[in-house]
N, C-alpha and C positions, 0 to 999 in steps of 0.2 A: 210221266208227267211232264208238261212242258207250259211255257208261257204261251197264251193263245192270241195275244194282241199287242200292239204297240210296239215300240223300239227294240224291245228283246223278243219279239215273236219268235217262237221255236225254239227258244233255249230251254234245255232241259233243266227240270227241277230234281234234284236228288231226292229219293225216298228214304223213309226211316227203315232201319234194319229190323226192327220188332214190330209186333202187331198192336201195341198200346196207342200208337198214333193212328188216327184215321185221317190220311191227307184228302183234302178237297179235289174231288175228280174233276177233269177237264170239261165233261158235259154240264156238271153242275155249276162251275165256275162261268163257262160261257152262257148259261141261262141267267145268273145273277147279273152279268154285265149288260146282257141284252135287256133285261129289265130297267137297270139303272140307266141306259143309255135311250132307250125308246118309250119308256112308260111316260105318260103325261102327268103322272101323280107326284112325280118328283122334278125338282129343277137342280139336279147334281150335274156339275161339271167336274169330271175327275182331275182334269189337268189344274184346276185351281183348289183342289180339295186336301184337308188335312185328315188322315185317317188313322184310326187306332184299331189295331188288329188284336183282339184278345184270344188266348189259346192258339197262338199263332201256328204251332206246330212247324212244319218245314218252311212254312211262310208263303204258301201258295196264293193266298189272296192278296196280301200285301205286295208281294212279287209283281204280280199282275198290275196292281194300282201303280207302282214305280214304272212299270214298263209303259203304262198308258199316261205318264207324265204327272202323276200326283204330285202335290208341292211337298207334302211330308209324310211319312208313314212311321208309326210307332208301333213295334212288334213287342207284344208281352207274351213271354214263354219261360217255363222254369224246368220242364223235364228234362234231366240230363241226357236221357236216351236220344233227344231230338234237337237239343239246343246246338250242338256243334254243326249240325246238318243245315239248320236255319241260316247259322252265321256263314257257312261254306256257300249256300246258295246265294246270300247276300254278295259275298266277296266275288263271286263268279259273275257278277253284274258290272264289276268294275266301276261302282259309283258308291260313295259314302258321304256324300254332302246332305241328303234328303230323307234319312232315316236313322233311327235309333232302336237298339235292341235291349229290353228290359227283362232281367233274369229275376223274375219275381212270382211267387204264387199269388195270383189275384184273389184267391178265395181266402187266403189268410191275412193278406194286407190290401184293403180295398179302401185305398186313398188316392182316388183316380185324379184328384186336383194336382196332386204333386207328380203325376206322369204327364198330365198334358193339360193343355188350355182348352180351347173349343175345337171340337172335331165336327167334320162335315159327314163323315161315315165312321160308324163304330161297327166292326164285324166281329161277332161273337160265335165261336165254333167249339164249345166246350165237348168233352167226352159225353156220348150220348146219354149215359146214365147220370150225369152231373144233375144234382137237384138243387143246388145254391143259385142258379141262373136267376131267379127272381131277385135275390139279393143283390145281386151286380146291376141289375136293372134299375132298381131302387137307388143303388148308389150313384148311378149315372144321372138319375133325375135329381137327387139332392145335391150333388156337385156341380150340376148345371154345366157339363162339358160338351154337350151336345148343341151345334149352333143351332139357331131358329129354324132353318130350313133343311136341317140335318136328318139323316136316316140311321137307324139301327137294323142291321141285316144279322139275322139269327139262324143258324144251321142246326138242325134237330132231327132226330128219328121221326119218321112221319107218324109214329104211335104215341109220341111223347106229348103229354098234356100239361103245360107248365102253368102255375097260377101266378100271372103276372099283375103287377100294379094297374089300376084302373087309368092311370096317366098313359099308359102304352097303348098305342092303337095300331092295330096290324091294318095296313093299307093295302097289301098284297101278299097272298100265299100261295106258293108253287110246291107240287111235289114231285120228286124225280126219284125213281127207285125206291129205296127204302128211307129216304131223307125228305125234308120239307124245309124251305127257305121262307122265313118271314121277313117281310119289309115293313118297318114299324116306323112311327113318329110318336114323340112325346109331347102331351098337351102341357 
């Protein structure tokens, strides 16, 4: 895996040693950024964006955002098998001014207002079998941490059918291999 664009383009991203973490593949990441940059359905400028990367894993999405000049990225990850790799990937960028790592289980402590103010992009990449994703979406809506023009990007298995709040509107859905990416807005 590598960073595919921006200031750190080509920089290697360290992979986890176990199979409990599913890193975001380069092709999927490239497709996400193509939609973000070229879709007329969003008015997102990565360089001015505040990003929340939930279930960060090794940090592939957030690292890509930092490389592309994001204003600030908050990584939320608590799995001890991958947290040191995330921190090493960040230290390899040799920048520490515009990100933070929060070592918390977002499923046990869902108090997003304490984590971050307003986000422009919230990226959610939980384990494919995770069933509490609708609870997180409800909390994002309740805590009002998504900016008015902000989007939520959800990475799921293509066969997974989540029951989300009616406030979540899927604007774009893309399928790649065994996964799907949902680009959503909150009403």
